[in-house]
N, C-alpha and C positions, 0 to 999 in steps of 0.2 A: 442837562449837564451843568455842573457847577464849575466855574473856572477857578483855578488855584494859582495864587501868586507864588513865585519862587523868590527865595532870599538870595543874597550875594553868593552863597556857597552852592547854589543850585538845588537846594533842598526845598520842598514845599514849606509853607508857613507853619504847617502842623509840626514840623521838625522831623518827620519821618520821611525817608527817601522812598521813591516809588520802586517797584520791583525791578525796573530796568536800571535805575540809578544804583540800586544795591548790587545788581549783577556786574555792572561796569566797575563799581568800587571794589568788589571782590576780585575781579579779573586783574585790575591794576595792582592791588595788594599782593595777589599771588605772583605776579610777574616780579614785583620788587622783592618779595620773599624768596623766590627762586633765585634771582640774581644775587641776593645777599648770601644765600646758602651756597651757591656755586662759588662765590668769591671766598667764602670761609673755607670750603673744601680745598681750593687751590692754595690758599695760604698755608693750611695745615699740611698739605702734601709737600710743599716747598720746605717747610720747617722740618718735616720728617726726613726728607732727603738730605738736608744739611746735617741733621743729627746722625743719620746712618753713615754718611761719608766724612764725618768730622775728624776721625782718627786717621793718622797716617799709617801706612802698612808697617813701618818700622819706627818706633817711638824715639829711639836713641841712635844718633849717627855720630856720636862723639868718639874721639880716639880712645883706645884702651891701654891699660898698663899691662905689663907682662911679668910673670913670675916663673922662674925656672926652678924646679925641684928635682932632687935626686930620687932614685927609685924607692928609697926608704922614707921619702917625705921631707928630707932636710932641704932648707932653702939654699939654693946655689947662687941665684941672681934675681934681681927685681929691677924693673925700670918704670919710671913715671910716664904718664901719657904726655903728649906734646904740649898740652895746655897746663901742665903742672899739677894735675889731679890724679889721685889713685882711682882708676876705674878698671875693673877686671872684666874679662869676657864672661858671658853668661855661663853659669855652672848648671850641671844637670840637676843637682839637688843642693839644698842647704841643710845644715843640722837642724833638727826639730826644736832643740833647745833655743837656738838663735831665733827661729821664727816665733816661738812663744814669747821670748823677751822683747822682740821688736813690736809685736802686737800689744803686749802689756804696757810698754812705755810710750808707744806712738799713737795707738788707736785701739783702746780696750774694747770698743764695740765694733771692731772690724768685721766680724762675722754676722753682724745684725743690722747693717745699714746698706743702702744701695750705692755707695760711693760717697755719700755726703751724710755727715752725722749732724742732724739738726740740734741735738742737745749740745754738742761741742761748739757748734757755730753760735748758739745762743749764749753759752758760757763765755766764749771769746768776745762777743759783742759787749756783754755786760762788763767784763774786765776792762776792755778798751775804753768804754765810755766812762767808767769809774776813774781810770788812770789818766784820761784825756790824752792818751797816746796808744800806739799799738804795742801791746804787751803779750797778746796771744792771737794766734791765727785761726784756730779751730779746724785746721786741715786734717783730713784723713790720710791714710797711707796712699790711697788711690789719688787723692788730690796732690800729694807730694810727688808722686810719680809723674803726673801730668806737668806740674810746675818745673820739675827738673828736666823733663824732656823738651819743654818749650823755651826755657831761659828768657822769659819776658820780664819786664819791670813789674814790681809788686804793687798793683793798684786794686781798687775795688772792682773795676771792670775786668781785670785779669782774674780776680778771684771768682767772679761770676762765670767766666769762660772755663776756669778750672772745675767748677761745680758741674757744668754741663758735660765736659769731657771726662770727668771722673765717673759720672753715671754711665756714659757711653763706654768707657773702659771696662767697667764691671758688667755691662751687658754683653761684652765680647769675650771676657775671660772669667773662669771660675775663680773663687777666692783662693783655692789651693794653687792655681796656676801662677799667681804672682805673690 
């Protein structure tokens, strides 16, 4: 029998591990891989739960304005909300022409993105860098709904939160719903 010297790493001088060393190495790698996989799954599950429960059940809790109309549709009275803004209760429907105009002017690719329009975001970043100030936001209608419901300061961090919540909003409601 020949004796074999081991190096500092525990491997024989030939550089090849023995079958027992290979088995021990695989077992320790498998344990580390399993632990890493398990931790990744836990982190993913936590992020998924945060995403699923990120929207409040009611987006707007703002005071509303009131309009009183006669039976023929004539305006009899109107009052501003307590905060000085015109905000009306949710209507059952809105005129189709109004919806078309809103989409045409605010978010022309509204029906083709998941809440965030990467083309509009890229355009806004390009314009802002060129002007060296904020001249365009690149927000979609969904992002504007989220921003108006949250009333937070306008920062890059808030924009990222708006992106996530806009995607969440569109996952919850159909495009026709809002």
